[in-house]
N, CA, C, O and the ligand as a Tripos MOL2 file, in Angstrom:
@<TRIPOS>MOLECULE
protein
  217   215    55     0     0
PROTEIN
NO_CHARGES

@<TRIPOS>ATOM
      1 N           0.8410   -1.2090    0.0000 N.3       1 MET1
      2 CA          0.0000    0.0000    0.0000 C.3       1 MET1
      3 C           0.8660    1.2460    0.0000 C.2       1 MET1
      4 O           1.9420    1.2840    0.5970 O.2       1 MET1
      5 N           0.3780    2.2410   -0.6720 N.am      2 LEU2
      6 CA          1.0920    3.5020   -0.7000 C.3       2 LEU2
      7 C           0.8170    4.3200    0.5500 C.2       2 LEU2
      8 O           1.6320    5.1440    0.9660 O.2       2 LEU2
      9 N          -0.3410    4.0770    1.1390 N.am      3 GLN3
     10 CA         -0.7400    4.8630    2.2920 C.3       3 GLN3
     11 C          -0.9390    3.9520    3.4910 C.2       3 GLN3
     12 O          -1.4420    2.8370    3.3590 O.2       3 GLN3
     13 N          -0.5440    4.4290    4.6490 N.am      4 ALA4
     14 CA         -0.7270    3.6310    5.8500 C.3       4 ALA4
     15 C          -2.1840    3.6580    6.2940 C.2       4 ALA4
     16 O          -2.6510    2.7630    6.9990 O.2       4 ALA4
     17 N          -2.8900    4.6960    5.8700 N.am      5 GLN5
     18 CA         -4.2730    4.8420    6.3010 C.3       5 GLN5
     19 C          -5.1160    5.3600    5.1530 C.2       5 GLN5
     20 O          -4.7260    6.2890    4.4450 O.2       5 GLN5
     21 N          -6.2680    4.7530    4.9790 N.am      6 LEU6
     22 CA         -7.1840    5.2100    3.9440 C.3       6 LEU6
     23 C          -8.2210    6.1290    4.5670 C.2       6 LEU6
     24 O          -8.8790    5.7810    5.5480 O.2       6 LEU6
     25 N          -8.3490    7.3030    3.9790 N.am      7 VAL7
     26 CA         -9.3810    8.2400    4.4170 C.3       7 VAL7
     27 C         -10.2370    8.5910    3.2220 C.2       7 VAL7
     28 O          -9.7300    8.9690    2.1660 O.2       7 VAL7
     29 N         -11.5270    8.4650    3.3950 N.am      8 CYS8
     30 CA        -12.4480    8.7410    2.2940 C.3       8 CYS8
     31 C         -12.3660   10.2150    1.8960 C.2       8 CYS8
     32 O         -12.4980   11.1070    2.7340 O.2       8 CYS8
     33 N         -12.1470   10.4490    0.6180 N.am      9 VAL9
     34 CA        -12.0130   11.8120    0.1350 C.3       9 VAL9
     35 C         -13.3610   12.5380    0.1460 C.2       9 VAL9
     36 O         -13.4110   13.7670    0.1050 O.2       9 VAL9
     37 N         -14.4350   11.7770    0.2020 N.am     10 GLU10
     38 CA        -15.7610   12.3650    0.1590 C.3      10 GLU10
     39 C         -16.2860   12.7220    1.5510 C.2      10 GLU10
     40 O         -16.7250   13.8470    1.7890 O.2      10 GLU10
     41 N         -16.2350   11.7560    2.4610 N.am     11 CYS11
     42 CA        -16.8860   11.9700    3.7580 C.3      11 CYS11
     43 C         -15.9130   11.9520    4.9280 C.2      11 CYS11
     44 O         -16.2990   12.2490    6.0580 O.2      11 CYS11
     45 N         -14.6560   11.6070    4.6670 N.am     12 GLY12
     46 CA        -13.6620   11.6420    5.7280 C.3      12 GLY12
     47 C         -13.6280   10.4150    6.6090 C.2      12 GLY12
     48 O         -12.9410   10.3950    7.6300 O.2      12 GLY12
     49 N         -14.3740    9.3820    6.2160 N.am     13 ALA13
     50 CA        -14.3470    8.1380    6.9830 C.3      13 ALA13
     51 C         -12.9660    7.5080    6.9030 C.2      13 ALA13
     52 O         -12.2600    7.6560    5.9050 O.2      13 ALA13
     53 N         -12.5890    6.8030    7.9630 N.am     14 VAL14
     54 CA        -11.2900    6.1540    8.0110 C.3      14 VAL14
     55 C         -11.4810    4.6470    7.8970 C.2      14 VAL14
     56 O         -12.3010    4.0540    8.5970 O.2      14 VAL14
     57 N         -10.7090    4.0420    7.0010 N.am     15 ALA15
     58 CA        -10.8010    2.5950    6.7860 C.3      15 ALA15
     59 C         -10.1990    1.8460    7.9520 C.2      15 ALA15
     60 O          -9.1660    2.2360    8.4960 O.2      15 ALA15
     61 N         -10.8620    0.7600    8.3290 N.am     16 ARG16
     62 CA        -10.3390   -0.0880    9.3890 C.3      16 ARG16
     63 C         -10.4590   -1.5350    8.9750 C.2      16 ARG16
     64 O         -11.3660   -1.9170    8.2350 O.2      16 ARG16
     65 N          -9.5460   -2.3180    9.4550 N.am     17 GLY17
     66 CA         -9.6500   -3.7600    9.3020 C.3      17 GLY17
     67 C          -9.6550   -4.2460    7.8740 C.2      17 GLY17
     68 O         -10.4940   -5.0680    7.5040 O.2      17 GLY17
     69 N          -8.7310   -3.7520    7.0570 N.am     18 GLY18
     70 CA         -8.5780   -4.2970    5.7280 C.3      18 GLY18
     71 C          -9.2420   -3.5030    4.6280 C.2      18 GLY18
     72 O          -9.0550   -3.7960    3.4470 O.2      18 GLY18
     73 N         -10.0180   -2.4950    5.0040 N.am     19 ALA19
     74 CA        -10.6010   -1.5860    4.0260 C.3      19 ALA19
     75 C         -11.4390   -2.3110    2.9830 C.2      19 ALA19
     76 O         -11.4040   -1.9710    1.8000 O.2      19 ALA19
     77 N         -12.1820   -3.3000    3.4230 N.am     20 ARG20
     78 CA        -13.0250   -4.0360    2.4850 C.3      20 ARG20
     79 C         -14.0700   -3.1200    1.8540 C.2      20 ARG20
     80 O         -14.7640   -2.3680    2.5390 O.2      20 ARG20
     81 N         -14.1600   -3.2060    0.5490 N.am     21 GLY21
     82 CA        -15.1610   -2.4320   -0.1610 C.3      21 GLY21
     83 C         -14.7010   -1.0420   -0.5620 C.2      21 GLY21
     84 O         -15.3790   -0.3380   -1.3090 O.2      21 GLY21
     85 N         -13.5490   -0.6630   -0.0600 N.am     22 TRP22
     86 CA        -13.0290    0.6480   -0.4170 C.3      22 TRP22
     87 C         -12.4770    0.6460   -1.8350 C.2      22 TRP22
     88 O         -12.0800   -0.3920   -2.3660 O.2      22 TRP22
     89 N         -12.4640    1.8180   -2.4290 N.am     23 ARG23
     90 CA        -11.8710    1.9460   -3.7530 C.3      23 ARG23
     91 C         -10.8370    3.0460   -3.7460 C.2      23 ARG23
     92 O         -11.0440    4.1240   -3.1880 O.2      23 ARG23
     93 N          -9.7220    2.7500   -4.3780 N.am     24 ALA24
     94 CA         -8.6950    3.7680   -4.5740 C.3      24 ALA24
     95 C          -8.6620    4.1010   -6.0590 C.2      24 ALA24
     96 O          -8.5390    3.2150   -6.9050 O.2      24 ALA24
     97 N          -8.7710    5.3700   -6.3580 N.am     25 VAL25
     98 CA         -8.7960    5.7760   -7.7570 C.3      25 VAL25
     99 C          -7.7470    6.8560   -7.9930 C.2      25 VAL25
    100 O          -7.3510    7.5870   -7.0850 O.2      25 VAL25
    101 N          -7.3240    6.9240   -9.2210 N.am     26 LEU26
    102 CA         -6.3320    7.9190   -9.5900 C.3      26 LEU26
    103 C          -7.0580    9.2020   -9.9940 C.2      26 LEU26
    104 O          -7.7940    9.2350  -10.9800 O.2      26 LEU26
    105 N          -6.8360   10.2440   -9.2170 N.am     27 ALA27
    106 CA         -7.4530   11.5360   -9.5170 C.3      27 ALA27
    107 C          -6.5040   12.3140  -10.4180 C.2      27 ALA27
    108 O          -5.5430   12.9340   -9.9620 O.2      27 ALA27
    109 N          -6.8020   12.2630  -11.6990 N.am     28 ASP28
    110 CA         -5.8930   12.8460  -12.6800 C.3      28 ASP28
    111 C          -6.4000   14.2310  -13.0890 C.2      28 ASP28
    112 O          -7.1730   14.3860  -14.0340 O.2      28 ASP28
    113 N          -5.9410   15.2110  -12.3500 N.am     29 ASP29
    114 CA         -6.3440   16.5880  -12.6360 C.3      29 ASP29
    115 C          -5.3260   17.2090  -13.5940 C.2      29 ASP29
    116 O          -4.1760   17.4580  -13.2320 O.2      29 ASP29
    117 N          -5.7670   17.4450  -14.7930 N.am     30 GLU30
    118 CA         -4.8300   17.9290  -15.8180 C.3      30 GLU30
    119 C          -4.2460   19.2970  -15.4730 C.2      30 GLU30
    120 O          -3.1610   19.6540  -15.9310 O.2      30 GLU30
    121 N          -4.9690   20.0440  -14.6710 N.am     31 GLU31
    122 CA         -4.5060   21.3910  -14.3430 C.3      31 GLU31
    123 C          -3.6180   21.4220  -13.1060 C.2      31 GLU31
    124 O          -3.0130   22.4450  -12.7840 O.2      31 GLU31
    125 N          -3.5500   20.2870  -12.4220 N.am     32 ASP32
    126 CA         -2.7870   20.2600  -11.1890 C.3      32 ASP32
    127 C          -2.0550   18.9330  -11.0270 C.2      32 ASP32
    128 O          -2.3600   18.1560  -10.1220 O.2      32 ASP32
    129 N          -1.0920   18.6790  -11.9040 N.am     33 PRO33
    130 CA         -0.3210   17.4430  -11.7910 C.3      33 PRO33
    131 C           0.6010   17.4800  -10.5870 C.2      33 PRO33
    132 O           0.8180   18.5710  -10.0600 O.2      33 PRO33
    133 N           1.1550   16.3890  -10.1150 N.am     34 PRO34
    134 CA          0.9040   15.0370  -10.6410 C.3      34 PRO34
    135 C          -0.4040   14.4580  -10.1360 C.2      34 PRO34
    136 O          -0.9810   14.9580   -9.1700 O.2      34 PRO34
    137 N          -0.8780   13.3870  -10.7990 N.am     35 PRO35
    138 CA         -2.0810   12.7100  -10.3310 C.3      35 PRO35
    139 C          -1.8610   12.1280   -8.9460 C.2      35 PRO35
    140 O          -0.7470   11.7400   -8.5940 O.2      35 PRO35
    141 N          -2.9170   12.0710   -8.1710 N.am     36 GLU36
    142 CA         -2.7900   11.4460   -6.8580 C.3      36 GLU36
    143 C          -3.8860   10.4150   -6.6490 C.2      36 GLU36
    144 O          -4.9460   10.4590   -7.2740 O.2      36 GLU36
    145 N          -3.5930    9.4900   -5.7520 N.am     37 ILE37
    146 CA         -4.5570    8.4350   -5.4630 C.3      37 ILE37
    147 C          -5.4600    8.8910   -4.3310 C.2      37 ILE37
    148 O          -4.9980    9.3100   -3.2700 O.2      37 ILE37
    149 N          -6.7610    8.7980   -4.5830 N.am     38 VAL38
    150 CA         -7.7220    9.1480   -3.5500 C.3      38 VAL38
    151 C          -8.5730    7.9170   -3.2450 C.2      38 VAL38
    152 O          -8.7500    7.0430   -4.0930 O.2      38 VAL38
    153 N          -9.0870    7.8640   -2.0430 N.am     39 ALA39
    154 CA         -9.8460    6.6990   -1.5960 C.3      39 ALA39
    155 C         -11.3040    7.0670   -1.3480 C.2      39 ALA39
    156 O         -11.6280    8.1750   -0.9220 O.2      39 ALA39
    157 N         -12.1640    6.1040   -1.6280 N.am     40 TYR40
    158 CA        -13.5940    6.2530   -1.3420 C.3      40 TYR40
    159 C         -14.0370    5.1040   -0.4570 C.2      40 TYR40
    160 O         -13.7090    3.9460   -0.7190 O.2      40 TYR40
    161 N         -14.7800    5.4230    0.5890 N.am     41 CYS41
    162 CA        -15.3520    4.3760    1.4200 C.3      41 CYS41
    163 C         -16.4430    3.6630    0.6150 C.2      41 CYS41
    164 O         -16.8770    4.1650   -0.4210 O.2      41 CYS41
    165 N         -16.8840    2.4960    1.0900 N.am     42 PRO42
    166 CA        -17.8800    1.7300    0.3340 C.3      42 PRO42
    167 C         -19.1320    2.5310   -0.0040 C.2      42 PRO42
    168 O         -19.6490    2.4260   -1.1160 O.2      42 PRO42
    169 N         -19.6210    3.3190    0.9300 N.am     43 GLU43
    170 CA        -20.8400    4.0830    0.6740 C.3      43 GLU43
    171 C         -20.6290    5.1310   -0.4080 C.2      43 GLU43
    172 O         -21.4530    5.2840   -1.3090 O.2      43 GLU43
    173 N         -19.5290    5.8440   -0.3090 N.am     44 CYS44
    174 CA        -19.2590    6.8800   -1.2920 C.3      44 CYS44
    175 C         -18.8710    6.2710   -2.6370 C.2      44 CYS44
    176 O         -19.1940    6.8240   -3.6880 O.2      44 CYS44
    177 N         -18.1820    5.1390   -2.6060 N.am     45 ALA45
    178 CA        -17.8230    4.4680   -3.8560 C.3      45 ALA45
    179 C         -19.0800    4.0610   -4.6090 C.2      45 ALA45
    180 O         -19.1610    4.1940   -5.8300 O.2      45 ALA45
    181 N         -20.0530    3.5670   -3.8650 N.am     46 GLU46
    182 CA        -21.2920    3.1600   -4.5100 C.3      46 GLU46
    183 C         -21.9860    4.3670   -5.1290 C.2      46 GLU46
    184 O         -22.5180    4.2960   -6.2370 O.2      46 GLU46
    185 N         -21.9720    5.4630   -4.4000 N.am     47 ARG47
    186 CA        -22.6220    6.6660   -4.8900 C.3      47 ARG47
    187 C         -21.8850    7.2220   -6.1050 C.2      47 ARG47
    188 O         -22.4990    7.7080   -7.0550 O.2      47 ARG47
    189 N         -20.5640    7.1390   -6.0560 N.am     48 GLU48
    190 CA        -19.7730    7.7420   -7.1250 C.3      48 GLU48
    191 C         -19.6790    6.8740   -8.3680 C.2      48 GLU48
    192 O         -19.6870    7.3800   -9.4900 O.2      48 GLU48
    193 N         -19.5900    5.5690   -8.1670 N.am     49 PHE49
    194 CA        -19.2410    4.7030   -9.2930 C.3      49 PHE49
    195 C         -20.3590    3.7700   -9.7370 C.2      49 PHE49
    196 O         -20.3150    3.2270  -10.8400 O.2      49 PHE49
    197 N         -21.3490    3.5850   -8.8910 N.am     50 ASP50
    198 CA        -22.3870    2.6280   -9.2350 C.3      50 ASP50
    199 C         -23.7440    3.2890   -9.3330 C.2      50 ASP50
    200 O         -24.7670    2.7440   -8.9180 O.2      50 ASP50
    201 N         -23.7140    4.4660   -9.8910 N.am     51 ARG51
    202 CA        -24.9810    5.1690  -10.0630 C.3      51 ARG51
    203 C         -25.9240    4.3610  -10.9630 C.2      51 ARG51
    204 O         -25.5250    3.8080  -11.9880 O.2      51 ARG51
    205 N         -27.1620    4.3210  -10.5440 N.am     52 ARG52
    206 CA        -28.1490    3.6480  -11.3660 C.3      52 ARG52
    207 C         -28.9960    4.6990  -12.0920 C.2      52 ARG52
    208 O         -29.2950    5.7690  -11.5610 O.2      52 ARG52
    209 N         -29.3580    4.3610  -13.2870 N.am     53 ALA53
    210 CA        -30.1950    5.2650  -14.0600 C.3      53 ALA53
    211 C         -31.6100    5.2430  -13.4970 C.2      53 ALA53
    212 O         -32.1830    4.1780  -13.2710 O.2      53 ALA53
    213 N         -32.1510    6.4000  -13.2790 N.am     54 ASP54
    214 CA        -33.5130    6.4740  -12.7650 C.3      54 ASP54
    215 C         -34.5180    6.2390  -13.8940 C.2      54 ASP54
    216 O         -35.7260    6.2620  -13.6600 O.2      54 ASP54
    217 ZN        -17.1190    8.1600    2.2250 Zn       55 ZN55
@<TRIPOS>BOND
     1     1     2 1
     2     2     3 1
     3     3     4 2
     4     3     5 am
     5     5     6 1
     6     6     7 1
     7     7     8 2
     8     7     9 am
     9     9    10 1
    10    10    11 1
    11    11    12 2
    12    11    13 am
    13    13    14 1
    14    14    15 1
    15    15    16 2
    16    15    17 am
    17    17    18 1
    18    18    19 1
    19    19    20 2
    20    19    21 am
    21    21    22 1
    22    22    23 1
    23    23    24 2
    24    23    25 am
    25    25    26 1
    26    26    27 1
    27    27    28 2
    28    27    29 am
    29    29    30 1
    30    30    31 1
    31    31    32 2
    32    31    33 am
    33    33    34 1
    34    34    35 1
    35    35    36 2
    36    35    37 am
    37    37    38 1
    38    38    39 1
    39    39    40 2
    40    39    41 am
    41    41    42 1
    42    42    43 1
    43    43    44 2
    44    43    45 am
    45    45    46 1
    46    46    47 1
    47    47    48 2
    48    47    49 am
    49    49    50 1
    50    50    51 1
    51    51    52 2
    52    51    53 am
    53    53    54 1
    54    54    55 1
    55    55    56 2
    56    55    57 am
    57    57    58 1
    58    58    59 1
    59    59    60 2
    60    59    61 am
    61    61    62 1
    62    62    63 1
    63    63    64 2
    64    63    65 am
    65    65    66 1
    66    66    67 1
    67    67    68 2
    68    67    69 am
    69    69    70 1
    70    70    71 1
    71    71    72 2
    72    71    73 am
    73    73    74 1
    74    74    75 1
    75    75    76 2
    76    75    77 am
    77    77    78 1
    78    78    79 1
    79    79    80 2
    80    79    81 am
    81    81    82 1
    82    82    83 1
    83    83    84 2
    84    83    85 am
    85    85    86 1
    86    86    87 1
    87    87    88 2
    88    87    89 am
    89    89    90 1
    90    90    91 1
    91    91    92 2
    92    91    93 am
    93    93    94 1
    94    94    95 1
    95    95    96 2
    96    95    97 am
    97    97    98 1
    98    98    99 1
    99    99   100 2
   100    99   101 am
   101   101   102 1
   102   102   103 1
   103   103   104 2
   104   103   105 am
   105   105   106 1
   106   106   107 1
   107   107   108 2
   108   107   109 am
   109   109   110 1
   110   110   111 1
   111   111   112 2
   112   111   113 am
   113   113   114 1
   114   114   115 1
   115   115   116 2
   116   115   117 am
   117   117   118 1
   118   118   119 1
   119   119   120 2
   120   119   121 am
   121   121   122 1
   122   122   123 1
   123   123   124 2
   124   123   125 am
   125   125   126 1
   126   126   127 1
   127   127   128 2
   128   127   129 am
   129   129   130 1
   130   130   131 1
   131   131   132 2
   132   131   133 am
   133   133   134 1
   134   134   135 1
   135   135   136 2
   136   135   137 am
   137   137   138 1
   138   138   139 1
   139   139   140 2
   140   139   141 am
   141   141   142 1
   142   142   143 1
   143   143   144 2
   144   143   145 am
   145   145   146 1
   146   146   147 1
   147   147   148 2
   148   147   149 am
   149   149   150 1
   150   150   151 1
   151   151   152 2
   152   151   153 am
   153   153   154 1
   154   154   155 1
   155   155   156 2
   156   155   157 am
   157   157   158 1
   158   158   159 1
   159   159   160 2
   160   159   161 am
   161   161   162 1
   162   162   163 1
   163   163   164 2
   164   163   165 am
   165   165   166 1
   166   166   167 1
   167   167   168 2
   168   167   169 am
   169   169   170 1
   170   170   171 1
   171   171   172 2
   172   171   173 am
   173   173   174 1
   174   174   175 1
   175   175   176 2
   176   175   177 am
   177   177   178 1
   178   178   179 1
   179   179   180 2
   180   179   181 am
   181   181   182 1
   182   182   183 1
   183   183   184 2
   184   183   185 am
   185   185   186 1
   186   186   187 1
   187   187   188 2
   188   187   189 am
   189   189   190 1
   190   190   191 1
   191   191   192 2
   192   191   193 am
   193   193   194 1
   194   194   195 1
   195   195   196 2
   196   195   197 am
   197   197   198 1
   198   198   199 1
   199   199   200 2
   200   199   201 am
   201   201   202 1
   202   202   203 1
   203   203   204 2
   204   203   205 am
   205   205   206 1
   206   206   207 1
   207   207   208 2
   208   207   209 am
   209   209   210 1
   210   210   211 1
   211   211   212 2
   212   211   213 am
   213   213   214 1
   214   214   215 1
   215   215   216 2
@<TRIPOS>SUBSTRUCTURE
     1 MET1         2 RESIDUE 1 A MET
     2 LEU2         6 RESIDUE 1 A LEU
     3 GLN3        10 RESIDUE 1 A GLN
     4 ALA4        14 RESIDUE 1 A ALA
     5 GLN5        18 RESIDUE 1 A GLN
     6 LEU6        22 RESIDUE 1 A LEU
     7 VAL7        26 RESIDUE 1 A VAL
     8 CYS8        30 RESIDUE 1 A CYS
     9 VAL9        34 RESIDUE 1 A VAL
    10 GLU10       38 RESIDUE 1 A GLU
    11 CYS11       42 RESIDUE 1 A CYS
    12 GLY12       46 RESIDUE 1 A GLY
    13 ALA13       50 RESIDUE 1 A ALA
    14 VAL14       54 RESIDUE 1 A VAL
    15 ALA15       58 RESIDUE 1 A ALA
    16 ARG16       62 RESIDUE 1 A ARG
    17 GLY17       66 RESIDUE 1 A GLY
    18 GLY18       70 RESIDUE 1 A GLY
    19 ALA19       74 RESIDUE 1 A ALA
    20 ARG20       78 RESIDUE 1 A ARG
    21 GLY21       82 RESIDUE 1 A GLY
    22 TRP22       86 RESIDUE 1 A TRP
    23 ARG23       90 RESIDUE 1 A ARG
    24 ALA24       94 RESIDUE 1 A ALA
    25 VAL25       98 RESIDUE 1 A VAL
    26 LEU26      102 RESIDUE 1 A LEU
    27 ALA27      106 RESIDUE 1 A ALA
    28 ASP28      110 RESIDUE 1 A ASP
    29 ASP29      114 RESIDUE 1 A ASP
    30 GLU30      118 RESIDUE 1 A GLU
    31 GLU31      122 RESIDUE 1 A GLU
    32 ASP32      126 RESIDUE 1 A ASP
    33 PRO33      130 RESIDUE 1 A PRO
    34 PRO34      134 RESIDUE 1 A PRO
    35 PRO35      138 RESIDUE 1 A PRO
    36 GLU36      142 RESIDUE 1 A GLU
    37 ILE37      146 RESIDUE 1 A ILE
    38 VAL38      150 RESIDUE 1 A VAL
    39 ALA39      154 RESIDUE 1 A ALA
    40 TYR40      158 RESIDUE 1 A TYR
    41 CYS41      162 RESIDUE 1 A CYS
    42 PRO42      166 RESIDUE 1 A PRO
    43 GLU43      170 RESIDUE 1 A GLU
    44 CYS44      174 RESIDUE 1 A CYS
    45 ALA45      178 RESIDUE 1 A ALA
    46 GLU46      182 RESIDUE 1 A GLU
    47 ARG47      186 RESIDUE 1 A ARG
    48 GLU48      190 RESIDUE 1 A GLU
    49 PHE49      194 RESIDUE 1 A PHE
    50 ASP50      198 RESIDUE 1 A ASP
    51 ARG51      202 RESIDUE 1 A ARG
    52 ARG52      206 RESIDUE 1 A ARG
    53 ALA53      210 RESIDUE 1 A ALA
    54 ASP54      214 RESIDUE 1 A ASP
    55 ZN55       217 GROUP 0 **** ****
């Protein structure tokens, strides 16, 4: 792991016990390099990445 601790970039939750369900994504901001890895807790990951069409 690159980070000793995962903190959700959305809600600030801290991962514990293996960070199951968490997602780490590369935030590639073209205007502010270099890219950095940000983490999402399971709840925020679902909201961010698994949106369902209404
Ligand atoms: Zn979160």
